VMD Tcl script that builds the backbone (N, CA, C; Angstrom):
set m [mol new atoms 195]
animate dup $m
set s [atomselect $m all]
$s set {name element resname resid chain x y z} {
  {N N MET 1 A 68.921 231.216 286.281}
  {CA C MET 1 A 68.129 231.039 287.464}
  {C C MET 1 A 67.771 232.431 287.995}
  {N N ILE 2 A 66.514 232.618 288.334}
  {CA C ILE 2 A 66.070 233.896 288.887}
  {C C ILE 2 A 66.415 233.922 290.380}
  {N N ILE 3 A 67.170 234.951 290.778}
  {CA C ILE 3 A 67.546 235.142 292.177}
  {C C ILE 3 A 66.864 236.416 292.661}
  {N N THR 4 A 66.136 236.317 293.759}
  {CA C THR 4 A 65.448 237.460 294.352}
  {C C THR 4 A 66.053 237.734 295.715}
  {N N LYS 5 A 66.460 238.971 295.917}
  {CA C LYS 5 A 67.109 239.357 297.178}
  {C C LYS 5 A 66.580 240.708 297.638}
  {N N LYS 6 A 66.663 240.935 298.939}
  {CA C LYS 6 A 66.321 242.219 299.539}
  {C C LYS 6 A 67.627 242.952 299.841}
  {N N SER 7 A 67.757 244.170 299.342}
  {CA C SER 7 A 68.979 244.950 299.533}
  {C C SER 7 A 69.184 245.286 301.005}
  {N N ILE 8 A 70.405 245.074 301.489}
  {CA C ILE 8 A 70.707 245.433 302.867}
  {C C ILE 8 A 70.878 246.943 303.025}
  {N N LEU 9 A 70.988 247.668 301.915}
  {CA C LEU 9 A 71.091 249.130 301.980}
  {C C LEU 9 A 69.727 249.804 301.992}
  {N N SER 10 A 68.878 249.426 301.051}
  {CA C SER 10 A 67.606 250.130 300.875}
  {C C SER 10 A 66.385 249.340 301.318}
  {N N GLY 11 A 66.532 248.040 301.443}
  {CA C GLY 11 A 65.389 247.196 301.768}
  {C C GLY 11 A 64.549 246.855 300.545}
  {N N GLU 12 A 64.938 247.368 299.381}
  {CA C GLU 12 A 64.202 247.109 298.151}
  {C C GLU 12 A 64.454 245.670 297.691}
  {N N VAL 13 A 63.399 245.021 297.213}
  {CA C VAL 13 A 63.493 243.643 296.724}
  {C C VAL 13 A 63.633 243.683 295.206}
  {N N ARG 14 A 64.650 242.974 294.710}
  {CA C ARG 14 A 64.917 242.934 293.274}
  {C C ARG 14 A 65.219 241.491 292.856}
  {N N SER 15 A 65.049 241.234 291.578}
  {CA C SER 15 A 65.362 239.917 291.024}
  {C C SER 15 A 66.288 240.068 289.839}
  {N N LEU 16 A 67.233 239.142 289.718}
  {CA C LEU 16 A 68.134 239.082 288.571}
  {C C LEU 16 A 68.141 237.652 288.041}
  {N N ASP 17 A 68.251 237.516 286.735}
  {CA C ASP 17 A 68.397 236.214 286.094}
  {C C ASP 17 A 69.893 235.970 285.931}
  {N N LEU 18 A 70.435 235.063 286.735}
  {CA C LEU 18 A 71.873 234.809 286.751}
  {C C LEU 18 A 72.181 233.413 286.230}
  {N N ASN 19 A 73.336 233.269 285.603}
  {CA C ASN 19 A 73.766 231.999 285.033}
  {C C ASN 19 A 74.440 231.145 286.115}
  {N N ILE 20 A 73.617 230.635 287.023}
  {CA C ILE 20 A 74.114 229.757 288.084}
  {C C ILE 20 A 73.136 228.600 288.267}
  {N N THR 21 A 73.595 227.597 289.015}
  {CA C THR 21 A 72.765 226.429 289.295}
  {C C THR 21 A 72.482 226.339 290.789}
  {N N GLN 22 A 71.500 225.544 291.129}
  {CA C GLN 22 A 71.209 225.309 292.541}
  {C C GLN 22 A 72.409 224.656 293.223}
  {N N GLY 23 A 73.120 223.808 292.486}
  {CA C GLY 23 A 74.317 223.168 293.038}
  {C C GLY 23 A 75.374 224.181 293.455}
  {N N GLN 24 A 75.546 225.230 292.651}
  {CA C GLN 24 A 76.509 226.276 293.003}
  {C C GLN 24 A 76.064 227.037 294.250}
  {N N ILE 25 A 74.778 227.322 294.336}
  {CA C ILE 25 A 74.254 227.987 295.537}
  {C C ILE 25 A 74.489 227.109 296.755}
  {N N ASP 26 A 74.227 225.820 296.611}
  {CA C ASP 26 A 74.430 224.886 297.725}
  {C C ASP 26 A 75.890 224.861 298.168}
  {N N LEU 27 A 76.823 224.885 297.207}
  {CA C LEU 27 A 78.247 224.908 297.563}
  {C C LEU 27 A 78.578 226.162 298.376}
  {N N TRP 28 A 78.094 227.314 297.927}
  {CA C TRP 28 A 78.344 228.580 298.621}
  {C C TRP 28 A 77.704 228.571 300.011}
  {N N GLU 29 A 76.453 228.155 300.077}
  {CA C GLU 29 A 75.774 228.109 301.377}
  {C C GLU 29 A 76.415 227.085 302.309}
  {N N GLY 30 A 77.107 226.104 301.733}
  {CA C GLY 30 A 77.806 225.096 302.515}
  {C C GLY 30 A 79.183 225.539 302.999}
  {N N GLY 31 A 79.605 226.740 302.590}
  {CA C GLY 31 A 80.870 227.267 303.095}
  {C C GLY 31 A 81.936 227.572 302.062}
  {N N MET 32 A 81.727 227.173 300.813}
  {CA C MET 32 A 82.717 227.489 299.779}
  {C C MET 32 A 82.659 228.992 299.492}
  {N N VAL 33 A 83.823 229.594 299.267}
  {CA C VAL 33 A 83.827 231.025 298.932}
  {C C VAL 33 A 83.090 231.214 297.604}
  {N N ILE 34 A 82.368 232.316 297.511}
  {CA C ILE 34 A 81.496 232.537 296.359}
  {C C ILE 34 A 82.268 232.600 295.047}
  {N N GLN 35 A 83.511 233.095 295.078}
  {CA C GLN 35 A 84.315 233.178 293.862}
  {C C GLN 35 A 84.596 231.792 293.284}
  {N N LYS 36 A 84.764 230.799 294.140}
  {CA C LYS 36 A 85.020 229.431 293.669}
  {C C LYS 36 A 83.725 228.716 293.306}
  {N N ALA 37 A 82.667 228.977 294.082}
  {CA C ALA 37 A 81.382 228.324 293.819}
  {C C ALA 37 A 80.735 228.833 292.529}
  {N N MET 38 A 80.957 230.126 292.219}
  {CA C MET 38 A 80.309 230.750 291.058}
  {C C MET 38 A 81.321 231.566 290.254}
  {N N PRO 39 A 82.327 230.903 289.686}
  {CA C PRO 39 A 83.431 231.626 289.048}
  {C C PRO 39 A 83.057 232.415 287.797}
  {N N LYS 40 A 81.949 232.085 287.160}
  {CA C LYS 40 A 81.577 232.786 285.919}
  {C C LYS 40 A 80.800 234.073 286.174}
  {N N LEU 41 A 80.387 234.301 287.422}
  {CA C LEU 41 A 79.642 235.519 287.721}
  {C C LEU 41 A 80.583 236.705 287.880}
  {N N SER 42 A 80.078 237.881 287.565}
  {CA C SER 42 A 80.860 239.108 287.756}
  {C C SER 42 A 80.884 239.476 289.237}
  {N N VAL 43 A 81.745 240.395 289.574}
  {CA C VAL 43 A 81.812 240.896 290.953}
  {C C VAL 43 A 80.452 241.462 291.362}
  {N N ASP 44 A 79.822 242.215 290.474}
  {CA C ASP 44 A 78.519 242.809 290.785}
  {C C ASP 44 A 77.445 241.749 290.997}
  {N N GLU 45 A 77.467 240.693 290.205}
  {CA C GLU 45 A 76.482 239.624 290.358}
  {C C GLU 45 A 76.685 238.881 291.679}
  {N N ARG 46 A 77.934 238.638 292.046}
  {CA C ARG 46 A 78.201 237.976 293.331}
  {C C ARG 46 A 77.778 238.868 294.491}
  {N N GLU 47 A 78.022 240.157 294.371}
  {CA C GLU 47 A 77.601 241.098 295.412}
  {C C GLU 47 A 76.084 241.054 295.592}
  {N N PHE 48 A 75.360 240.998 294.489}
  {CA C PHE 48 A 73.908 240.917 294.560}
  {C C PHE 48 A 73.468 239.668 295.322}
  {N N ILE 49 A 74.083 238.540 295.029}
  {CA C ILE 49 A 73.713 237.298 295.708}
  {C C ILE 49 A 73.980 237.410 297.211}
  {N N MET 50 A 75.099 238.006 297.586}
  {CA C MET 50 A 75.464 238.087 299.002}
  {C C MET 50 A 74.668 239.143 299.772}
  {N N THR 51 A 74.369 240.288 299.126}
  {CA C THR 51 A 73.811 241.425 299.871}
  {C C THR 51 A 72.508 241.979 299.316}
  {N N GLY 52 A 72.151 241.587 298.094}
  {CA C GLY 52 A 70.966 242.152 297.458}
  {C C GLY 52 A 71.211 243.518 296.854}
  {N N ILE 53 A 72.447 243.998 296.901}
  {CA C ILE 53 A 72.782 245.323 296.381}
  {C C ILE 53 A 73.193 245.200 294.914}
  {N N THR 54 A 72.565 246.005 294.057}
  {CA C THR 54 A 72.915 246.008 292.642}
  {C C THR 54 A 73.994 247.053 292.386}
  {N N SER 55 A 74.633 246.961 291.230}
  {CA C SER 55 A 75.650 247.960 290.878}
  {C C SER 55 A 75.013 249.338 290.749}
  {N N GLU 56 A 73.775 249.403 290.268}
  {CA C GLU 56 A 73.077 250.683 290.151}
  {C C GLU 56 A 72.846 251.301 291.530}
  {N N GLU 57 A 72.523 250.475 292.505}
  {CA C GLU 57 A 72.308 250.992 293.862}
  {C C GLU 57 A 73.609 251.528 294.452}
  {N N TRP 58 A 74.726 250.839 294.198}
  {CA C TRP 58 A 76.017 251.348 294.654}
  {C C TRP 58 A 76.311 252.689 294.004}
  {N N ASP 59 A 76.040 252.792 292.690}
  {CA C ASP 59 A 76.282 254.052 291.970}
  {C C ASP 59 A 75.438 255.181 292.548}
  {N N GLU 60 A 74.174 254.913 292.849}
  {CA C GLU 60 A 73.301 255.937 293.446}
  {C C GLU 60 A 73.840 256.372 294.803}
  {N N LYS 61 A 74.309 255.440 295.599}
  {CA C LYS 61 A 74.836 255.756 296.924}
  {C C LYS 61 A 76.089 256.634 296.801}
  {N N ARG 62 A 76.953 256.308 295.836}
  {CA C ARG 62 A 78.174 257.122 295.626}
  {C C ARG 62 A 77.828 258.534 295.170}
  {N N ASP 63 A 76.771 258.692 294.363}
  {CA C ASP 63 A 76.373 260.005 293.854}
  {C C ASP 63 A 75.845 260.907 294.960}
  {N N ILE 64 A 75.307 260.314 296.024}
  {CA C ILE 64 A 74.739 261.086 297.139}
  {C C ILE 64 A 75.827 261.751 297.948}
  {N N LYS 65 A 76.979 261.095 298.096}
  {CA C LYS 65 A 78.048 261.613 298.950}
  {C C LYS 65 A 78.784 262.751 298.353}
}
mol reanalyze $m
mol bondsrecalc $m
mol representation Tube
mol addrep $m
């Protein structure tokens, strides 16, 4: 499923093709913790869904400091 999010850090809009279903999104949006709703996703993929931040963006931010 293609997920498009706006990064809360940069405001940049990005899309990722993630192995999730609408049902899993509904569970998370309904209050289930994301780790239980989408257990097959990586930490970075879950972060993207929650904040729009990619692992590359985190790496760039760390390199600046």
